[in-house]
C-alpha positions, 0 to 999 in steps of 0.5 A, a space after each residue: 529529467 522529470 518523471 511522469 506518470 503514464 496511465 496504467 490498466 490492471 493485466 487482464 491476463 493475470 486481473 492486476 495479481 502479477 503472476 499465474 497459478 500454475 498446477 505445481 507452482 506460482 510464475 509471473 504473468 507473461 503479460 505484464 512482466 509480473 508487476 500486474 500492470 499494463 499499458 493503456 495498449 495492452 504493451 508491459 512495461 519493462 522493470 525498471 519502467 514499473 519500477 519508475 511508475 509504482 515508486 511515483 503512484 506510491 509516492 502520491 498516495 502515501 502525500 494523500 494519506 497524509 493530507 487526508 490525515 491531518 484534514 481528519 486532525 483539524 475537524 477533530 474526528 482522528 484520533 492525534 495519538 498514536 498507538 501508545 497511547 494504550 501504554 501510557 498510564 495504568 490501565 488496571 486490567 493486570 491482577 489487582 488492577 497492575 498495568 497488563 496490555 496483553 503483549 
């Protein structure tokens, strides 16, 4: 069975937070079952369906982020190297010009 996206809206009870702050503790929002999202008619999703919808949205946003990152790299606007590039070679920031990263 193929899973499909269901249009969801932000819960108006908790304003999308998934919890309500009580006087002494935080409680899961009863309006959205703690998910922060509801169906367009305002009904809450059950947990398995909520997890499925959030997982699908996470996969879609991850793929979109990867596609946009590749487009930036092709345009030369984003460096291809990662954080490890700061650890390569000598940056001459330590005592006497030694390598120092500040970690």
